C-alpha positions in Angstrom: 0.0 0.0 0.0 2.8 2.4 0.9 4.5 1.7 -2.5 1.2 2.3 -4.4 0.7 5.6 -2.5 4.3 6.7 -3.3 3.9 5.9 -7.0 0.5 7.8 -7.0 2.0 10.9 -5.4 5.1 10.9 -7.6 2.8 10.7 -10.7 0.9 13.7 -9.5 3.9 15.9 -8.8 4.5 17.1 -12.3 0.8 18.2 -12.6 1.0 20.0 -9.2 4.1 21.8 -10.5 2.5 22.7 -13.7 -0.6 24.2 -12.0 1.6 26.3 -9.8 3.1 27.9 -12.9 -0.1 28.7 -14.8 -0.1 32.5 -15.0 -2.8 34.6 -13.3 -5.1 31.8 -12.1 -5.9 33.9 -9.0 -6.5 37.0 -11.1 -8.8 35.3 -13.5 -10.8 33.7 -10.7 -11.1 37.0 -8.9 -12.3 38.8 -12.0 -14.8 36.1 -12.9 -16.2 36.1 -9.3 -16.6 39.9 -9.4 -18.4 39.7 -12.7 -21.0 37.5 -11.0 -21.4 39.8 -8.0 -21.0 43.4 -9.2 -23.2 45.3 -11.6 -22.2 48.7 -13.0 -23.9 51.4 -11.0 -24.9 54.8 -12.3 -21.9 56.4 -10.5 -18.2 56.4 -11.6 -16.2 54.9 -8.8 -13.1 53.0 -7.8 -13.9 49.5 -6.6 -10.3 48.3 -6.1 -11.0 47.4 -2.4 -13.7 45.0 -3.4 -11.2 43.4 -5.9 -8.7 43.0 -3.1 -11.3 41.4 -0.7 -12.1 38.7 -3.2 -8.4 38.2 -4.2 -7.5 37.8 -0.5 -10.2 35.2 0.1 -8.9 33.2 -2.9 -5.3 33.5 -1.7 -6.4 32.4 1.8 -9.1 29.8 1.2 -11.4 28.4 3.8 -10.6 25.0 5.2 -13.5 22.7 4.2 -12.9 20.4 7.2 -13.0 23.1 10.0 -15.3 25.8 8.7 -18.6 26.4 10.3 -21.8 27.7 8.7 -20.9 31.3 9.2 -17.4 31.0 7.7 -18.7 29.2 4.6 -21.2 32.1 3.9 -18.3 34.5 3.3 -17.8 32.7 0.0 -19.7 34.5 -2.8 -22.7 32.3 -3.9 -22.9 30.4 -0.6 -26.0 31.1 1.4 -26.9 29.5 4.8 -28.9 26.7 3.3 -26.0 25.6 1.0 -23.5 25.9 3.8 -25.7 23.6 5.9 -25.9 21.0 3.1 -22.1 20.9 3.0 -21.7 20.6 6.7 -24.4 17.8 6.9 -22.4 15.9 4.3 -19.2 16.3 6.4 -20.9 15.2 9.6 -22.3 12.1 7.8 -19.3 10.9 5.9 -16.4 12.5 7.9 -13.7 14.9 6.8 -13.2 15.7 3.2 -10.1 14.3 1.5 -10.3 16.7 -1.4 -12.5 19.7 -2.3 -13.4 17.7 -5.4 -15.6 15.5 -3.2 -18.1 18.3 -3.5 -18.9 16.9 -7.0 -20.2 13.8 -5.3 -23.0 15.7 -3.6 -26.3 15.4 -5.4 -27.6 18.6 -3.8 -25.0 20.7 -5.5 -24.9 21.3 -9.3 -21.5 21.2 -11.1 -21.6 24.9 -12.2 -22.0 26.1 -8.6 -19.2 23.9 -7.4 -16.9 25.2 -10.0 -17.5 28.7 -8.8 -16.9 28.1 -5.0 -14.0 25.6 -5.2 -11.4 28.4 -5.6 -12.3 29.7 -2.1 -11.9 26.3 -0.4 -9.0 24.1 0.6 -8.2 20.9 2.6 -5.7 21.9 5.3 -4.4 18.4 6.1 -4.3 14.9 4.6 -6.3 12.3 6.3 -4.8 10.8 9.5 -5.0 7.4 7.7 -2.1 8.5 5.5 1.4 8.3 6.8 2.2 12.0 7.2 5.9 11.3 7.7 6.0 9.6 4.3 4.0 12.4 2.6 6.4 15.0 4.0 9.3 12.9 2.7 7.9 12.7 -0.8 7.0 16.4 -1.0 10.3 17.5 0.5 12.2 15.5 -2.0 10.4 17.3 -4.8 10.6 20.7 -3.0 6.9 21.3 -3.4 6.3 22.6 0.1 7.6 26.2 0.3 9.4 27.7 3.3 7.4 29.0 6.2 8.5 32.5 5.2 6.4 34.1 2.4 7.1 37.5 1.0 4.8 39.4 -1.3 5.8 42.7 -3.0 3.5 44.7 -5.2 4.8 47.8 -6.9 2.6 49.9 -9.3 3.4 52.9 -11.4 1.0 54.9 -13.6 1.2 58.1 -15.7 -1.3 60.1 -17.7 0.4 60.9 -21.0 -1.7 64.1 -21.4 -1.0 67.0 -19.1 -4.0 68.3 -17.2 -4.7 71.9 -16.3 -3.7 71.4 -12.6 -0.1 70.5 -13.7 0.1 73.1 -16.5 -0.8 76.0 -14.2 1.1 74.7 -11.2 -2.0 74.2 -9.1 -1.0 70.6 -8.2 1.9 70.5 -5.8 3.4 67.2 -7.2 4.1 65.4 -10.4 1.9 63.3 -12.6 3.3 59.9 -11.5 1.0 57.6 -9.5 2.8 55.0 -7.3 1.7 52.2 -5.0 4.1 49.9 -3.1 3.0 47.2 -0.7 5.1 44.6 1.1 3.6 41.7 3.0 5.8 39.3 5.0 4.2 36.1 6.4 5.8 33.6 8.7 3.9 30.3 9.0 0.2 31.1 9.5 0.7 33.0 12.7 2.7 36.1 11.9 2.1 38.8 9.2 3.7 42.2 8.9 3.0 44.7 6.2 3.8 48.2 5.0 2.2 50.3 2.2 3.1 53.6 0.5 0.7 55.3 -1.9 0.9 58.5 -4.0 -1.8 59.8 -6.3 -1.1 61.9 -9.4 -0.5 65.5 -8.3 0.6 64.6 -4.8 4.1 65.7 -3.6 5.4 62.8 -1.6 5.8 59.2 -2.6 4.5 58.3 0.9 1.6 60.7 1.0 -0.3 57.8 2.5 1.4 55.2 4.5 0.1 52.2 6.3 1.6 49.5 8.5 0.6 46.5 10.6 1.7 43.5 12.6 -0.8 40.6 12.8 -0.4 37.7 15.1 -2.8 34.7 15.0 -3.4 31.8 17.4 -0.9 32.8 20.0 -2.0 31.0 23.2 -5.4 32.4 24.2 -5.1 35.2 21.6 -7.0 34.2 18.4 -6.1 37.4 16.5 -4.0 40.4 17.4 -3.3 43.5 15.2 -0.9 46.3 16.0 -0.9 49.2 13.6 -3.6 49.7 11.0 -6.7 47.4 11.0 -10.4 47.3 10.2 -13.4 46.1 12.2 -16.4 44.5 10.5 -19.3 43.9 12.9 -22.8 42.7 12.3 -24.4 44.3 9.2 -22.1 47.3 9.1 -24.5 49.8 10.8 -22.0 50.6 13.6 -18.5 49.5 12.4 -17.3 48.3 9.0 -14.4 48.7 6.6 -14.5 51.7 4.2 -16.0 49.5 1.4 -18.7 46.9 0.9 -20.8 45.2 -1.7 -24.0 47.0 -2.7 -26.9 46.1 -5.0 -25.5 44.1 -8.0 -25.7 41.2 -10.4 -26.3 38.7 -7.5 -29.6 39.5 -5.9 -28.8 37.6 -2.7 -25.1 37.9 -1.8 -24.8 41.7 -1.1 -27.9 42.0 1.2 -26.3 40.2 4.1 -22.9 41.4 5.4 -20.4 38.6 6.4 -17.9 40.4 8.6 -14.3 39.5 9.3 -14.6 41.0 12.8 -10.9 42.0 13.0 -8.5 42.2 10.1 -5.2 43.8 9.3 -5.6 46.8 6.9 -3.8 46.3 3.6 -5.8 48.8 1.5 -4.8 52.2 0.1 -8.1 53.8 0.9 -7.1 56.7 3.2 -10.1 56.9 5.5 -12.4 54.9 7.8 -9.8 52.5 9.2 -8.3 52.2 12.7 -4.7 52.8 13.8 -3.6 51.4 17.1 -4.2 47.9 18.5 -6.9 45.3 18.7 -7.2 41.7 19.9 -9.7 38.8 19.8 -9.9 36.0 22.3 -12.0 32.9 21.8 -13.1 30.9 24.8 -15.5 28.0 24.2 -18.4 29.4 22.2 -17.6 32.9 23.3 -15.5 35.5 21.4 -14.2 38.8 22.9 -12.7 41.6 20.9 -11.2 44.8 22.3 -9.8 47.7 20.3 -8.2 51.1 20.6 -7.4 53.6 17.8 -5.7 57.0 17.6 -5.3 58.7 14.2 -5.3 62.0 12.4 -8.1 62.6 9.8 -8.7 65.1 7.0 -11.3 67.8 7.8 -12.4 71.3 6.9 -12.2 73.5 9.9 -14.0 76.9 10.4 -11.1 79.3 11.1 -13.4 81.5 13.3 -14.9 78.8 15.5 -12.3 76.1 15.1 -15.1 73.6 14.5 -15.3 70.8 11.9 -17.5 71.7 9.0 -17.0 68.6 6.9 -14.9 65.4 6.6 -13.8 65.0 3.0 -13.3 61.3 2.1 -11.2 61.5 -1.1 -7.6 60.9 0.2 -6.4 63.4 -2.3 -3.8 66.0 -1.4 -3.1 67.7 -4.7 -3.3 71.4 -3.9 -2.1 73.7 -1.1 -5.7 73.8 0.1 -5.9 70.0 0.2 -2.7 69.9 2.3 -4.3 72.3 4.8 -7.0 69.8 5.4 -4.7 66.8 5.9 -4.6 65.4 9.4 -6.0 68.5 11.0 -8.0 66.6 13.7 -7.3 63.6 15.8 -9.8 60.9 16.6 -9.5 58.4 19.5 -11.7 55.3 19.5 -12.1 52.7 22.2 -14.5 49.8 22.2 -15.3 46.1 22.4 -17.5 43.2 21.3 -18.7 40.0 22.9 -20.3 37.3 20.8 -21.8 33.9 21.5 -22.0 31.2 18.8 -24.0 28.0 19.4 -23.0 25.3 16.9 -24.3 26.2 13.5 -27.6 27.5 14.7 -27.1 31.1 15.8 -24.5 33.8 16.5 -25.4 36.8 18.6 -23.2 39.7 19.7 -23.2 42.9 21.7 -20.8 45.7 20.7 -20.0 49.2 21.9 -17.5 51.9 21.2 -16.7 55.6 21.8 -15.0 58.1 19.5 -13.6 61.4 20.7 -12.4 64.2 18.4 -9.9 66.9 19.3 -12.4 69.5 17.7 -16.1 69.7 17.8 -18.4 69.3 14.8 -20.4 72.3 13.6 -24.0 71.3 12.7 -25.7 73.0 9.7 -29.1 71.7 10.6 -30.9 70.4 13.8 -30.2 66.8 12.7 -26.5 67.1 11.8 -23.7 65.7 14.0 -22.5 68.0 16.7 -20.1 67.9 19.6 -16.9 65.8 19.8 -17.8 62.8 21.8 -19.9 59.9 20.4 -21.0 56.5 21.6 -22.6 53.6 19.8 -24.1 50.4 21.1 -25.1 47.5 18.9 -26.8 44.1 18.9 -26.5 41.8 15.9 -27.8 38.3 15.2 -27.6 35.5 12.7 -30.1 32.6 13.1 -30.4 29.4 10.9 -33.5 27.3 10.9 -33.3 24.7 8.3 -34.1 26.6 5.1 -34.6 30.0 6.8 -31.8 32.4 7.7 -32.6 35.5 9.8 -30.1 38.2 10.3 -29.9 41.8 11.4 -28.4 44.6 13.5 -29.8 47.3 15.8 -27.7 50.3 16.8 -28.3 53.0 19.4 -26.2 56.1 19.3 -27.7 57.6 22.4 -30.0 59.8 20.2 -31.8 57.4 17.9 -32.0 53.8 16.7 -30.9 52.5 13.3 -31.7 49.0 12.2 -31.4 46.5 9.4 -33.3 43.2 9.5 -33.5 40.5 6.8 -34.3 37.0 5.9 -33.1 34.5 3.3 -35.3 31.6 2.5 -34.5 28.5 0.4 -37.8 26.7 -0.2 -36.5 24.4 -2.8 -33.1 23.5 -4.2 -31.2 26.3 -5.9 -34.0 28.8 -5.3 -33.4 31.7 -2.8 -35.7 34.5 -1.7 -34.6 37.4 0.4 -36.3 40.4 2.0 -34.6 43.2 3.9 -35.9 46.2 5.8 -33.6 49.1 6.7 -34.3 52.1 8.8 -31.6 54.8 9.2 -33.0 57.9 10.9 -31.9 61.4 9.9 -30.4 62.0 13.3 -28.5 58.8 13.4 -25.0 60.2 12.8 -22.6 57.3 12.2 -18.9 57.7 11.7 -17.6 54.3 10.7 -20.4 52.3 9.3 -21.0 51.0 5.8 -24.4 49.3 5.5 -26.5 48.0 2.7 -28.6 50.8 1.1 -29.0 53.3 -1.7 -26.4 55.8 -0.5 -23.1 53.8 -0.9 -22.9 52.7 2.7 -24.2 55.8 4.4 -26.5 55.0 7.3 -28.5 58.1 7.8 -31.7 59.6 6.4 -32.9 56.5 4.6 -35.8 54.0 4.8 -35.9 51.1 2.4 -37.4 47.7 1.6 -35.5 45.2 -0.6 -36.8 42.0 -2.2 -34.5 39.6 -4.1 -34.8 36.2 -5.9 -32.0 34.0 -7.3 -33.0 30.9 -9.1 -30.4 28.5 -10.6 -32.5 26.3 -12.8 -32.1 24.0 -15.7 -33.2 26.9 -17.9 -30.4 29.2 -16.7 -29.6 31.5 -13.8 -32.2 34.2 -12.9 -31.6 37.1 -10.6 -34.3 39.6 -9.7 -34.5 42.4 -7.1 -36.8 45.3 -6.3 -35.7 48.0 -4.0 -37.9 50.8 -2.7 -36.4 53.7 -0.7 -37.1 57.2 0.6 -35.1 59.9 2.2 -37.4 61.5 4.9 -35.3 64.7 5.2 -33.4 66.9 2.8 -30.4 65.6 1.0 -27.4 67.2 -0.7 -29.2 66.8 -4.0 -32.7 67.7 -2.9 -34.0 70.5 -0.7 -37.1 68.5 0.3 -37.8 64.8 1.2 -37.6 62.5 -1.8 -38.1 58.8 -2.8 -37.4 56.3 -5.5 -37.3 52.6 -6.5 -35.1 50.3 -8.5 -35.9 47.2 -10.5 -33.4 44.7 -11.8 -33.7 41.4 -13.6 -30.9 39.3 -15.3 -30.7 36.0 -17.1 -27.6 33.9 -17.7 -27.6 30.7 -19.7 -24.9 28.4 -21.4 -26.6 28.2 -24.7 -23.8 26.0 -26.1 -21.1 24.1 -24.3 -18.7 27.0 -24.5 -21.0 30.0 -25.1 -22.8 31.9 -22.4 -25.6 34.4 -22.9 -26.3 37.2 -20.4 -29.3 39.5 -20.5 -30.0 42.3 -18.1 -32.7 45.0 -17.6 -32.2 47.7 -14.9 -34.7 50.5 -14.2 -34.4 53.3 -11.6 -37.0 55.9 -10.7 -35.8 58.7 -8.4 -36.9 62.1 -7.4 -34.3 64.8 -8.2 -34.1 68.5 -8.3 -34.3 70.3 -11.7 -34.5 73.9 -12.7 -37.9 74.7 -14.3 -38.8 78.2 -15.2 -35.9 79.5 -13.1 -37.2 77.6 -10.1 -35.7 74.5 -8.5 -38.4 71.8 -8.6 -38.4 68.1 -7.5 -39.2 65.9 -10.5 -39.1 62.2 -11.3 -36.1 60.9 -13.2 -36.3 57.6 -14.9 -33.2 55.7 -16.0 -33.3 52.4 -18.0 -30.5 50.2 -19.0 -30.8 47.2 -21.4 -27.9 44.9 -21.9 -27.1 41.8 -24.1 -23.8 40.0 -23.6 -22.2 36.9 -25.1 -19.2 35.2 -23.6 -17.6 32.4 -25.7 -14.6 30.3 -25.0 -13.1 29.5 -28.4 -10.5 27.3 -26.7 -8.9 26.8 -23.3 -6.6 29.7 -24.2 -9.0 32.1 -26.0 -12.0 33.8 -24.6 -14.1 36.5 -26.2 -16.9 38.7 -24.7 -19.3 40.9 -26.7 -21.6 43.5 -25.2 -24.4 45.7 -26.5 -26.0 48.2 -24.0 -28.6 50.8 -24.5 -29.6 53.5 -21.9 -32.4 55.9 -21.6 -32.6 59.0 -19.3 -36.1 60.6 -19.0 -37.5 63.5 -17.0 -41.0 64.3 -18.3 -41.5 67.6 -16.5 -38.3 69.0 -17.8 -38.8 67.6 -21.3 -35.5 65.7 -21.1 -35.3 62.5 -23.1 -31.8 61.2 -23.7 -30.3 58.0 -25.0 -26.9 56.3 -24.7 -25.3 53.4 -26.5 -22.2 51.2 -25.8 -20.8 48.3 -27.8 -17.6 46.5 -26.9 -15.5 43.5 -27.9 -13.3 42.0 -25.3 -10.6 39.3 -25.8 -8.5 37.3 -23.3 -5.8 35.2 -24.7 -3.4 32.9 -22.7 -0.7 32.7 -25.3 1.5 30.5 -23.1 1.6 29.4 -19.5 3.5 32.6 -18.7 1.9 35.1 -21.0 -1.6 36.5 -20.8 -3.1 39.2 -23.0 -6.3 41.2 -22.5 -7.8 43.6 -25.0 -11.0 45.6 -25.3 -12.4 48.1 -27.8 -15.4 50.2 -26.8 -17.6 52.3 -29.0 -20.0 54.7 -27.3 -22.4 57.5 -28.1 -24.6 59.3 -25.6 -26.6 62.6 -25.7 -24.8 63.9 -22.5 -23.3 62.7 -19.2 -26.8 62.1 -18.0 -27.2 59.1 -20.3 -23.6 57.8 -19.8 -23.1 54.1 -20.0 -20.9 52.5 -17.3 -18.5 49.6 -17.7 -16.1 47.7 -15.4 -12.8 46.9 -17.2 -9.8 44.7 -16.7 -6.9 46.4 -15.1 -3.7 45.7 -13.3 -4.1 43.2 -10.5 -5.8 44.8 -7.5 -7.4 47.7 -9.6 -11.1 47.8 -10.4 -12.9 50.9 -11.7 -16.4 51.6 -13.0 -15.9 54.1 -15.8 -18.5 56.4 -17.3 -18.6 56.5 -21.2 -20.4 59.6 -22.4 -20.4 61.8 -25.5 -19.3 60.2 -28.7 -16.0 58.3 -28.9 -13.8 55.3 -28.8 -11.9 53.7 -25.9 -9.5 50.8 -26.1 -6.9 49.2 -23.9 -4.4 46.4 -23.9 -3.0 44.5 -20.9 0.0 42.2 -21.0 0.8 40.0 -18.0 4.0 38.0 -18.2 5.6 35.7 -15.7 9.4 35.5 -16.5 10.0 33.5 -13.3 7.7 31.5 -11.0 8.0 34.2 -8.3 7.5 37.3 -10.5 4.7 38.7 -12.6 5.0 41.8 -14.8 1.9 43.6 -15.9 1.5 46.5 -18.4 -1.6 48.4 -19.4 -2.1 51.0 -22.0 -5.5 52.7 -22.3 -6.8 55.4 -24.6 -10.1 57.4 -24.9 -10.7 59.5 -28.0 -13.7 61.8 -28.6 -13.5 63.2 -32.2 -16.1 65.9 -31.6 -14.6 67.5 -28.5 -11.8 70.0 -28.1 -11.3 69.5 -24.4 -11.9 66.5 -22.0 -12.8 66.5 -18.3 -13.2 69.8 -16.4 -11.7 71.9 -13.6 -8.1 71.2 -12.6 -8.4 67.9 -14.5 -9.1 69.6 -17.8 -7.2 68.1 -20.8 -6.9 70.7 -23.7 -7.4 68.2 -26.5 -9.7 65.2 -27.3 -7.4 62.4 -26.3 -6.9 60.9 -22.8 -4.3 58.1 -22.6 -2.6 56.4 -19.8 0.1 53.8 -19.2 0.5 51.7 -16.1 3.1 49.1 -15.0 3.1 46.7 -12.1 5.4 44.0 -10.7 4.3 41.3 -8.3 6.9 39.3 -6.5 5.9 36.3 -4.3 8.2 33.8 -2.8 
């Protein structure tokens, strides 16, 4: 038996080695997962943090033999009912020998398994196998790496056109954008990291710097972070990272937050993180987390009253005025959390924290934040009853109560229904939350009801949601209370063995302010988006994606009726095991920015942006990823946007005095 096992393992070794050399498998899996979760919103934004969160989960997969129902739900596409099915199989047949055992489960379809396997691993071989012998075989072939792992990512980017801010000396720095991050891991218990980031126009290469030391499973300490870290509690109403998934292509996944509790901060987003120390202790079914933070934040301060008038969240320090806002006020935060988890049935928690600022806030209305000392208290829950999952969070800020409560039901196999009710009062001033809603994480002045359905059938994958929301008080856009709703339906089907058809309809009705007869009036705006997309794998090396999208923008009272059109052809070609090429050409024509068409595009690893295509023009880009050595990957991107009917592009300090906007970016990733 020992000889047979030895022969079997030795036969497998070349294949294991080959798989380790295939270029960009992590990047491809990350991009494909995000395609299934995200949907282009009607706002141009940077979603790189979401990319990094998925990439990190793939690089640090969940152990299928030790995960509980709550851990498994962190995987995109895994709801409570599906997690329970996997755990029931494990309880019945014992530990998994391989993640491929999932294919033996009749309750799971093959396509779903293909999508979740990249997030899973088997930590150890079965005890029935002679571990000493296994170590001997793998050591002889040098498959197992050293306990020390080093990851370096350096990124450089430059706009080839000179913008007004540089021409006129308004920006204090040069055009170069730089990003450098070093992560050092020893075993699974120690990680140290440092990051430097500079935006185009900033003066110093370390305009933003971040550092951390992370210790795991040291005695009674389950997790300790010294330096920069994030906290993700409950449903994000009280404490969350500066990013989170919102309404998207998956009607179920974004509705329920699945927090990491305590995590070292490795992002370049320059706000809403903690700097200090935090620790988590697990004892039996209880978990205790304590944290302290002290950091400087960017603010606008009234020179007469010395009070805070606003807290800009851009992280940009391009002008002398920007530099005056940088780190003007200090914030000290102290808090803790205690949670109790009973098997795979429920998880409940109580959390509380206090933030104190060196300056007071100056309110502009009776509901605005005021003072300099703030306290928050939270209760969150997650219950599993067979095919029903109840979740939610209630937060009290010693002025008002905010809440989000939801349910996910799986009445039959591969059919999920969700409903969620959110209530964020106008006088609920939250400083560090990022909850599900219409306002990109903001947890104030919103009431909403969300319904969603996801059905993975023999006829294809259906996603549907309907979200109704209102803003009971004035907003930045509207001087009076307003409301709206959003409808989304998508269909995805493998019409042939290697060809996938994607159809999408999205409609949004929202009250906005328009000028009618020289008077500002609240009117109803209707946006519709229709999309057809075909993805076809010509071979294992060659994949193409074609998209046609049509938008309408309609305000009846203002007699505005605009249209927008986008067509693109996308190509991904794995020329060799070490060379990968991406290319896309985009044609677009819209009546104005109002009817812009948005598109996510491939970029350097770790970068994800949702770009607005408006006016009439052409955009194209080419990405080359090359792995000259097993430990190094080089990436290069060139992109170009051309609008033949324009004489200038963009506006303000970002104005380009011609009709071409092109950029080149380079990145090197070293891992060993």
